[in-house]
C-alpha positions as CSV (number, residue, x, y, z in Angstrom):
1,M,40.2,-16.5,20.1
2,I,37.9,-14.4,17.9
3,T,37.0,-17.4,15.8
4,N,36.1,-19.3,18.9
5,L,34.0,-16.4,20.2
6,L,32.1,-16.3,16.9
7,R,31.4,-20.0,17.0
8,Q,29.9,-19.5,20.5
9,V,27.9,-16.4,19.6
10,A,26.7,-17.4,16.1
11,P,24.0,-19.9,17.4
12,W,22.6,-17.2,19.7
13,I,22.5,-14.6,16.9
14,L,20.9,-17.1,14.6
15,R,18.3,-18.1,17.2
16,A,17.5,-14.5,17.9
17,A,17.1,-13.7,14.2
18,H,14.9,-16.8,13.8
19,D,12.7,-16.0,16.8
20,I,12.4,-12.3,16.3
21,G,11.6,-12.7,12.7
22,L,8.8,-15.2,13.5
23,A,7.5,-13.0,16.3
24,A,7.3,-10.0,14.0
25,W,5.6,-12.0,11.3
26,F,3.0,-13.4,13.7
27,G,2.5,-10.1,15.6
28,G,2.0,-8.0,12.5
29,A,-0.4,-10.4,10.9
30,Y,-2.3,-10.9,14.2
31,F,-2.5,-7.1,14.8
32,G,-3.9,-6.6,11.3
33,A,-6.5,-9.2,11.7
34,V,-7.6,-8.2,15.1
35,S,-7.2,-4.4,15.0
36,L,-6.4,-2.8,11.7
37,N,-9.0,-4.5,9.4
38,G,-11.8,-4.1,11.8
39,A,-10.9,-0.5,12.8
40,S,-11.4,0.6,9.2
41,R,-15.1,0.6,9.8
42,E,-14.5,3.7,12.0
43,V,-13.8,5.7,8.9
44,E,-17.1,7.5,8.2
45,D,-16.9,7.5,4.4
46,P,-17.2,3.9,3.1
47,T,-15.1,4.9,0.0
48,Q,-12.1,5.8,2.3
49,R,-12.1,2.7,4.5
50,S,-10.1,0.5,2.2
51,R,-7.6,3.4,1.6
52,V,-7.0,3.8,5.3
53,A,-6.5,0.1,6.0
54,N,-4.3,-0.2,2.9
55,A,-2.1,2.6,4.1
56,G,-1.4,0.6,7.3
57,W,-0.8,-2.7,5.4
58,F,1.5,-1.1,2.9
59,R,3.7,0.2,5.8
60,W,3.8,-3.4,7.2
61,A,4.6,-4.7,3.7
62,A,8.1,-3.0,4.0
63,I,8.8,-4.9,7.2
64,V,7.3,-8.4,6.6
65,P,10.0,-9.5,4.1
66,V,12.7,-8.6,6.6
67,A,10.9,-10.5,9.3
68,I,10.5,-13.6,7.1
69,G,14.0,-13.3,5.8
70,A,15.4,-13.1,9.4
71,H,13.3,-16.2,10.3
72,L,14.5,-18.2,7.3
73,V,18.2,-17.2,7.6
74,G,18.2,-17.9,11.3
75,G,16.5,-21.2,10.8
76,V,18.9,-22.4,8.1
77,G,21.8,-21.2,10.2
78,L,20.5,-23.1,13.2
79,L,20.1,-26.3,11.1
80,A,23.8,-26.0,10.2
81,H,24.9,-25.6,13.8
82,Q,22.7,-28.4,15.3
83,D,23.2,-32.1,15.7
84,H,20.5,-33.8,13.7
85,D,18.2,-36.5,15.1
86,D,17.1,-38.8,12.4
87,S,14.3,-40.4,14.5
88,G,10.9,-40.9,12.9
89,T,9.3,-38.3,15.2
90,E,11.9,-35.6,14.3
91,R,11.5,-36.3,10.6
92,T,7.7,-36.1,10.9
93,V,7.9,-32.9,12.9
94,A,10.3,-31.4,10.4
95,L,8.0,-32.2,7.5
96,L,5.0,-30.8,9.4
97,R,7.0,-27.6,10.1
98,A,8.0,-27.3,6.5
99,G,4.4,-27.6,5.4
100,V,3.2,-25.0,7.9
101,L,6.0,-22.7,7.0
102,G,5.0,-23.1,3.3
103,T,1.4,-22.3,4.1
104,A,2.3,-19.2,6.0
105,M,4.6,-18.0,3.2
106,L,2.1,-18.6,0.5
107,A,-0.8,-17.1,2.5
108,T,1.4,-14.0,3.1
109,L,2.2,-13.7,-0.6
110,E,-1.4,-14.2,-1.7
111,S,-2.6,-11.7,0.9
112,G,-0.2,-9.1,-0.4
113,R,-1.3,-9.8,-4.0
114,L,-5.0,-9.5,-3.1
115,G,-4.4,-6.3,-1.1
116,R,-2.6,-4.7,-4.1
117,K,-5.7,-5.5,-6.3
118,V,-8.0,-4.0,-3.8
119,A,-5.8,-0.9,-3.5
120,A,-5.6,-0.6,-7.3
121,A,-9.4,-0.4,-7.5
122,G,-9.3,3.0,-5.9
123,D,-11.9,4.5,-3.6
124,V,-14.7,2.0,-3.6
125,P,-17.3,1.6,-0.9
126,V,-16.6,-1.2,1.6
127,A,-17.8,-2.1,5.1
128,T,-14.2,-2.8,6.3
129,A,-10.9,-3.7,4.9
130,V,-12.1,-7.3,4.4
131,R,-15.9,-7.0,4.2
132,P,-17.7,-5.8,1.1
133,I,-21.1,-4.1,1.0
134,A,-23.7,-4.3,-1.7
135,D,-22.1,-1.4,-3.6
136,T,-18.6,-2.9,-3.6
137,P,-17.5,-3.9,-7.1
138,A,-17.6,-7.7,-7.6
139,E,-13.8,-8.1,-8.2
140,V,-13.0,-6.1,-5.0
141,A,-15.6,-8.0,-3.0
142,S,-14.1,-11.3,-4.2
143,C,-10.6,-10.2,-3.1
144,Q,-12.0,-9.1,0.3
145,R,-13.7,-12.4,0.9
146,R,-10.4,-14.2,0.3
147,L,-8.5,-11.7,2.4
148,R,-11.0,-12.3,5.3
149,V,-9.9,-15.9,5.4
150,L,-6.2,-15.2,4.8
151,Q,-6.1,-12.7,7.7
152,W,-6.6,-15.7,10.0
153,V,-4.6,-18.3,8.1
154,I,-1.3,-16.3,8.5
155,P,-1.4,-15.8,12.3
156,A,-2.7,-19.4,12.8
157,A,0.2,-20.8,10.7
158,T,2.8,-18.6,12.3
159,A,1.5,-19.4,15.8
160,S,1.7,-23.0,14.9
161,L,5.4,-22.5,14.0
162,V,6.0,-21.0,17.4
163,V,4.4,-24.1,19.0
164,I,6.4,-26.5,16.9
165,D,9.6,-24.6,17.6
166,A,8.9,-24.6,21.3
167,W,8.4,-28.4,21.2
168,Q,11.6,-28.9,19.2
169,S,13.6,-26.8,21.5
170,S,12.3,-28.6,24.6
171,R,13.2,-32.0,23.0
172,S,16.6,-31.0,21.6
173,G,17.9,-28.9,24.5
174,T,19.1,-26.2,22.1
175,R,18.3,-23.5,24.6
176,P,20.5,-23.5,27.8
177,A,18.8,-22.8,31.0
178,P,19.2,-19.1,32.1
179,R,21.7,-20.0,34.9
180,E,23.9,-21.8,32.4
181,W,23.8,-18.8,30.1
182,L,24.7,-16.5,32.9
183,R,27.7,-18.7,33.8
184,G,28.8,-18.6,30.1
185,R,28.3,-22.2,29.3
């Protein structure tokens, strides 16, 4: 009885971990790009702007690995529980999804690496977390220019994963309609 219950509940738990992990990953990256990085210009002293933005990003850095891990564990678990369609379309979409996921992961890692380099430079003058000014040291300015691109790559890639997942779910019927869920089917 308990084993049967676990078999029924496991896909839901895996789906939740997969979706919540991806939602957190997207949401944190999007918030940072739209709000946190730009808000750093509100700090009056240009030498403190990077410090303030980095404080926010370093708090997020403790959460993002958990979000990515939940997404990956949930995804692998779902693959193990689903019937596989070997059609050309499904294979193509799976390869596309793997490429987008790899892009999101690499961009996230590189963003963290560059952010640590900017933080290690100390209190240097900047316009915002991702925009240098004339007095910004060259190495920090270079990191900031790359971060300015990556701040949009991560939410674009993770949003693309949401779209791909929605398409795959609609095609595979992996999510029962709410009335079926309420009936316990």
